[in-house]
C-alpha positions in Angstrom: 0.0 0.0 0.0 1.6 3.3 -1.2 1.5 6.1 1.4 -0.7 8.9 0.3 2.1 11.5 0.3 3.9 9.7 -2.5 0.9 10.2 -4.8 0.7 13.8 -3.7 4.4 14.3 -4.7 3.9 12.6 -8.1 0.8 14.6 -9.1 2.2 18.0 -7.9 -0.2 18.5 -5.0 2.7 18.4 -2.5 4.6 21.1 -4.3 1.5 23.4 -4.3 0.9 22.8 -0.6 4.6 23.6 0.2 4.2 27.0 -1.6 1.1 27.8 0.3 2.5 26.8 3.7 5.8 28.7 3.3 3.9 31.8 2.2 1.8 31.5 5.3 4.9 31.9 7.5 5.1 35.6 6.4 2.1 36.5 8.6 1.7 33.4 10.6 -1.8 32.2 11.4 -0.9 28.5 11.0 -2.2 27.7 14.5 -5.1 29.1 16.5 -2.8 31.5 18.3 -2.7 33.6 15.1 0.4 35.6 16.1 0.7 37.2 12.7 4.4 37.5 12.9 6.8 37.2 9.9 8.6 34.0 10.7 10.6 34.1 7.5 12.3 37.2 8.9 13.1 35.4 12.1 10.4 37.0 14.2 8.7 34.5 16.6 5.4 34.3 18.3 4.1 31.9 21.0 5.9 28.9 19.5 9.3 30.6 19.6 10.1 29.2 16.2 11.2 31.2 13.2 11.9 30.1 9.6 13.4 26.7 10.4 12.0 24.0 12.6 14.1 22.9 15.7 14.4 19.3 16.6 15.1 18.1 20.1 15.7 14.4 19.2 14.8 11.7 16.8 14.9 8.0 17.4 12.9 4.8 17.3 10.5 5.0 20.2 8.8 2.0 22.0 6.5 3.8 24.4 3.8 4.7 21.9 0.6 2.9 21.2 0.8 -0.7 20.1 -0.3 -0.1 16.5 2.5 2.3 16.0 5.3 0.5 17.8 5.3 -3.0 16.2 8.6 -4.8 16.4 11.0 -2.0 15.6 9.4 1.1 17.1 7.8 4.3 16.0 10.2 6.7 14.3 9.7 9.8 16.5 11.0 13.3 15.6 10.5 15.6 18.6 10.1 19.2 17.5 11.2 21.8 20.0 8.8 24.4 21.4 5.0 24.2 21.2 2.0 26.3 20.3 0.0 25.2 23.4 2.5 25.3 26.3 0.6 23.3 28.9 1.6 24.1 32.5 1.7 20.4 33.3 3.8 19.4 30.3 6.0 16.3 31.0 8.2 17.3 28.2 8.8 20.8 29.7 12.5 21.1 28.6 11.5 20.6 25.0 8.2 22.4 24.8 9.1 25.4 27.0 12.8 25.3 27.5 13.7 25.5 23.8 15.9 22.4 23.9 17.0 21.4 20.4 18.7 22.8 17.3 17.3 24.4 14.1 17.4 22.1 11.1 17.1 22.7 7.3 14.7 20.9 5.1 17.4 18.6 3.9 18.5 17.7 7.5 14.9 16.9 8.4 14.6 14.7 5.3 17.7 12.9 6.3 16.3 12.2 9.7 13.3 10.6 8.2 15.4 8.4 6.0 17.7 7.5 8.8 14.7 6.4 10.9 13.3 4.3 8.0 16.7 2.7 7.6 16.4 1.5 11.2 13.2 -0.3 10.1 10.7 1.8 12.2 7.1 1.4 11.2 6.3 5.0 10.7 7.6 8.6 10.9 6.0 10.2 14.0 6.1 14.0 14.0 5.7 15.0 17.7 4.4 18.5 18.4 4.2 19.5 14.7 1.4 22.1 14.8 3.8 25.1 14.5 6.1 23.5 11.9 3.7 22.2 9.2 5.5 24.2 6.4 8.9 22.9 7.4 7.6 19.3 7.4 6.0 19.7 4.0 9.2 21.3 2.6 11.3 18.3 3.7 9.1 15.7 2.2 10.1 15.8 -1.5 13.8 15.1 -0.7 12.8 12.3 1.7 10.4 10.8 -0.9 13.1 11.0 -3.6 15.4 9.3 -1.2 13.0 6.4 -0.8 10.7 7.3 2.1 7.6 5.1 1.9 6.3 4.4 5.4 3.3 6.1 7.0 3.5 9.6 8.4 2.0 10.3 11.9 0.8 13.8 12.9 1.1 13.6 16.7 -0.3 16.9 18.1 -1.7 18.5 21.2 -5.0 19.0 19.3 -4.6 22.8 19.1 -4.6 22.8 15.3 -6.1 25.1 12.7 -8.5 23.4 10.3 -7.0 25.6 7.5 -3.5 24.2 8.2 -4.8 20.7 8.5 -6.2 21.0 5.0 -2.7 21.6 3.7 -2.0 18.1 5.0 -5.0 16.4 3.3 -3.6 13.6 1.2 -0.2 13.9 2.9 -0.6 12.6 6.4 -1.5 8.9 6.9 -2.2 8.8 10.6 -3.5 11.6 12.8 -2.9 11.3 16.6 -4.2 14.3 18.4 -4.8 14.9 22.1 -8.2 15.8 23.5 -7.0 17.5 26.6 -10.0 19.5 27.9 -13.7 19.5 27.4 -14.3 22.9 29.0 -12.8 26.3 28.7 -11.8 27.1 32.3 -9.1 24.4 32.7 -7.9 25.2 29.2 -7.5 28.8 30.1 -5.8 28.2 33.5 -3.4 25.5 32.3 -2.7 26.5 28.7 -3.9 30.1 28.3 -6.2 28.8 25.5 -9.9 29.0 26.5 -10.9 28.1 23.0 -9.1 24.8 23.1 -12.2 22.6 23.5 -13.9 24.0 20.4 -10.6 24.1 18.4 -9.8 20.5 19.3 -13.2 19.3 18.3 -13.1 21.0 15.0 -9.6 19.7 14.4 -10.5 16.1 15.2 -13.5 16.4 12.8 -11.2 17.5 10.0 -8.7 14.8 10.8 -11.3 12.1 10.7 -12.8 13.5 7.5 -9.4 13.1 5.9 -8.3 9.6 7.1 -11.3 7.9 8.7 -11.1 5.3 11.5 -7.8 3.7 12.2 -7.0 0.8 9.9 -4.5 -1.9 10.8 -2.7 -4.5 8.7 -2.7 -8.2 9.4 0.0 -7.7 12.0 -1.9 -5.1 13.9 0.2 -2.2 12.7 -1.4 1.2 11.9 -1.7 2.0 8.2 -4.0 5.0 8.1 -6.7 6.7 10.2 -7.4 8.5 13.4 -6.0 7.7 16.9 -7.0 10.0 19.8 -5.2 10.4 23.1 -6.8 11.6 26.3 -4.8 12.2 29.5 -6.9 11.7 32.7 -6.3 14.6 35.1 -7.1 14.7 38.9 -10.7 15.5 39.9 -12.1 15.1 36.4 -10.4 18.3 35.1 -9.9 16.9 31.6 -13.6 16.4 31.2 -13.3 12.7 30.2 -17.0 11.9 30.0 -17.7 14.8 27.6 -14.7 14.0 25.5 -15.7 10.3 25.1 -19.3 11.3 24.3 -18.1 13.7 21.6 -15.9 11.0 20.0 -18.5 8.3 20.0 -21.4 10.5 18.8 -19.8 13.1 16.6 -16.7 11.3 15.2 -17.2 7.5 15.2 -17.9 4.8 17.8 -15.0 3.0 16.1 -12.5 5.7 17.1 -9.3 4.2 18.5 -8.8 5.9 21.9 -5.9 5.8 24.3 -7.0 6.8 27.8 -3.7 7.6 29.6 -3.1 7.2 33.3 0.4 8.6 33.6 -0.3 12.1 34.7 2.3 13.2 37.3 3.0 16.6 38.9 5.7 18.4 36.9 6.4 21.3 34.6 5.1 24.7 35.9 2.2 23.7 38.1 3.3 25.2 41.5 0.4 27.6 41.5 -2.2 24.9 40.8 -2.8 22.9 44.0 -5.4 20.7 42.2 -2.6 19.3 40.0 -0.2 18.4 42.8 -1.1 14.7 42.8 -1.3 11.8 40.5 -4.6 10.3 39.6 -6.0 7.4 41.6 -6.7 3.9 40.1 -10.4 4.6 40.7 -10.2 7.8 38.6 -8.6 5.9 35.8 -11.1 3.1 35.8 -13.9 5.7 35.9 -12.5 7.3 32.7 -12.3 3.9 30.9 -15.9 3.2 32.0 -17.0 6.5 30.6 -15.5 5.6 27.3 -17.3 2.2 27.2 -20.5 3.8 28.3 -20.3 6.3 25.5 -20.1 3.4 23.0 -16.4 3.4 22.3 -14.9 -0.1 22.0 -11.4 0.4 20.6 -9.5 1.4 23.7 -5.7 1.0 23.8 -4.7 -1.3 26.7 -1.2 -2.1 27.6 0.3 -3.2 30.9 3.4 -1.0 30.6 3.2 2.9 30.4 1.9 3.9 27.0 3.6 7.2 26.6 7.1 8.0 27.9 7.1 11.6 26.6 4.1 14.0 27.1 3.6 17.4 25.6 
């Protein structure tokens, strides 16, 4: 099965999208922050990223969901900085500390090819919302170099629908978070009170493009939507509402990873309600809410599912 981005490269669609995306950097509204800065001139907004993407690390990763990991791992490329900046980010040094180095399109392409040479099952772009133009720009060289495995868009869910449309026919697997179902926690912890509505619209667009998650005979992801939801203490993530939305407005066959690994970290000193881990009872209540909503494809693994968290 040929990945969709190869066809987009052959028919000229990818080249057109690259031009549109790079032009958008001149007055950046690529994400819902709409900073309107000229990133081509090195001016930065909330994401602290100018013309070139910065990469903190790239390597096969074995802590992702089972359909992505397979035998040889998911080929993760961790982009520095973030457009959301959650206070409780477990990847704080990367998302807020600007850890990493700027890379050219050619360097990013070579990272993809290096990962594929290590037999990973996919290229997993982690925190890509602010670097969509740079990802698109790197793809032609990677494709010409033989890249042919699925591309994963692994985001915090704070994505612009207009930007996602630039990826239609390019991305094979979308893996967004659904962090919050109400505006108050989103305002307090991310400074993004519009997050719930933005994330719902983004997930709708992602599902429109790729549909429900499809697996091969070995259980490895080929194409589709996979949603992550991190359970927070005292129901702050709004799990019941999130699961109801996915089941009723996206698809009851949505593949959902309900994650239990929240831990106090990042910049949460002022938030007493986030100063503890969740209880086993809170986690089981979250899974029960998913089942009650009609969702049956729940990721379940005995070991921690995600070792890095935005």
